[in-house]
N, C-alpha and C positions, 0 to 999 in steps of 0.2 A: 587409511585414516586417523585424521590426531588425536588425539585423543584427548584435548580441550572441545572439542566437537561431538566426544561420543555422550549419549543418553540426551541429549540437546533435542527442544523441538522450538520448529520457530510457524507462524502465522503469518503466511499474503495475500490481501487480499487485489483483488481484480489480481487470480492467479491464471486465469486461462487464456490471457496473450498480452501481447507485445514486452513489457518491464517486467510486469508481471509471472508469466512463463519467465522469462529467462532467469529472470528471481530466482524463484522458486528451482530449478533447471538446477544451478549453478550452489545451493543454499545444498540441498543435494549431493550434487559431485562432494563437498565435504563431507557426509554422513548425519546431514540435518536430518532428523525427523521431518517430514512439511506438511502443514495442516493450511489447503490447499482452498480456496475465500472465493469465490464468482455465480453469479447465475447463470451462464452456460454450461448444462450439465455433461454437452458432448464432449468439448473443449476443456472438462475437468479432466473429463475420460481417457481421450484420449493424452495429456501429461500424468495421471497415475502411470499409466502404462510406460513411459518414457523414464521416469523417475523410476519406478518397482524395475525396471530394466539393469538401473544402478544400481540394485543393490540393495535399496534405501525403503526402506517402512516411510509410506503418506497415507494422507485420510487426506477425503474428497468432502466440498460443507458446499452443498449449492443454497445460495445464500442468496437475498437483496438487498444490501445491507439499507434501505431502506425504511429494511423492517426494527425497528429498534427493540421487539420485546427477542425477536429472534438472536440478538446483537448477545446478548444476557443471560439466552437460556446455552449456544456458545461457550459462554462465560461459564457456566455450569457445568457446561462436558466435560467442559478440558480438566480443568480443577479433579471432579471425579475420574477423570481417563490417569493423566499426567502429573495432577498434585500442580501443577508449574507452568509458565512459559517463559521458555527465553529470551528468544525473540518474538521482536511486532513488527509487521513488512506494512507498513499503510500508503498502496501505492493505487486505491481503486479510485479515479476520478471521471467528471464529466463536464465537458463544458458548451455554448451555447451555436449557433448561427453568429455568423458574423451582422451584426445589426446595438442601434442607436438605446440608448435603454431605456428610452420615453416607451418604444417599441416590442419592448423583454415583455412578457405575458407575464404575470401573477403567478402563475401555476410552473414555468419554467426558473423564472427565479427561484423559488421552493425550490422545487429537487436539483438546483446547482447547489444553491446553499446550504441544505441536507447530506447531500451527495459529498459536497468536497470536506465539510467545518464540520455541521454538527453529528454527523453518523463518526469522525476522528472524534469530542466530546465523546460520544459512544463504548468507542472503542479504549477508551483510554479507564471511563467506570468499569468496564465491566475487568476489567485486562491490570489494572492497577495493580493489585494483588496479589492477582498470575508472578507476575515480574519484579513483587519482590519478593518470593516464594525462591525464584532464579538465585543461584548464583552468578551476580553480573548479571541482568538479564538490563536486555538491550529494547530500544525502541528504536526505528526508523523511520521516518515522515515526507516522499516526494513531498518535492518542493517545485516551485516556475521563477526562476532565474525574466525571464520577460515579466512576468507581472509586475513586477520596481519599476518600470517604463511606464503605465500607465498610460497604456494604449489604447485609443477611443472602442467601442464598437464590441464589445468581453467583458463588460464591467461585474458580467454574476463571476466572474471563471477571476477572476482577476483577482473581488473583494475577498473568497471561502479561502484562493489560494492564502492573502496576506495577514486574512482570519485567522488560519491554522499555524502559517508563521508564526502571531501572535501567542496560540493560546500554548505548545506545543512549549516554547522559549519564557512563559511562564512555570507549563508543568513542568519542566526540568527544575526550575530554583526548591520547590515545592517538598519535589521523590529522594536531590539533591543528599539527602542522609540516610539515601532506604537503597545507595547504590542499583541507582539503574539508569543507562547509558542516555541518553533520548538527544536525539539527531536528525538532522536536516538536511534533505541533499536538492542539490540543484542540478538535476544533469544535463548535458546540451540538447541542443534539439534533436528528437530519434525521430527513425521511419517507422511509428506505430498511428495510427487512426488517430488517436484523439489530436497530436502535436498537424497532421493536414487539415483538419477539423480548426485548427486553431490559425493555419498558416495554409489556405486555402489556395491549392496552385502551387504548391512547392512541390520541384520536381527528391525523387526517396532518393538518389543519387546526392541532394543537397545534403541530405538526413542522416546522422552517426545510425549502426548499425547497436536495439537495444539489447543486445547476445555481449557485445563490449563493452558496453556502457555496465551490465548485472556483472560482469564478471571487474571491474574495478573497481561498485562500489562494497560487492562481500567482501576483496584484497583486503580492503581499506575496514568494514567495516565493523 
């Protein structure tokens, strides 16, 4: 274990599957203690067992990110237990079925905007001070280069991701004097349930392995 990773703690959202799971494992392989956030308890418990076999501590947090009060409480609990947060990896996201914007139901629009955009504001609000308390705290947000091409039928998802890009770009300027590194990541098309929903019918063989992508992300993070 490199000295730079000793006593470091990272929080990962959407940690139970796909890229989030792979990112969590890569962090654990470096000896970084992880806080695993997702809704699916069973999948979190399986990941917990995998990480513990690596001899690294981790904590599972079954949490619905739509619950803003729970995010605030999580920040309080992290402060109480660790007194800082070294890494925030915001990975959780959802999308809609392919449909014109005029056919999107209001509750679907609100759900996607809240999960992909508003939740990240709440994460920043709850964890900024904890990142400041770390030496060189870092925050990584998973974006999507496909939303830059203005593809039809995924407007809620595209708006939320482009809004997130603007949010973290400006936030990075706000915290630039506090030694918090704010990063945007645009991974290639991966073999995940989210990507298959965005591109229905795509063959798995045409998509990248999330484990390989996660390794490259953490290597350069």
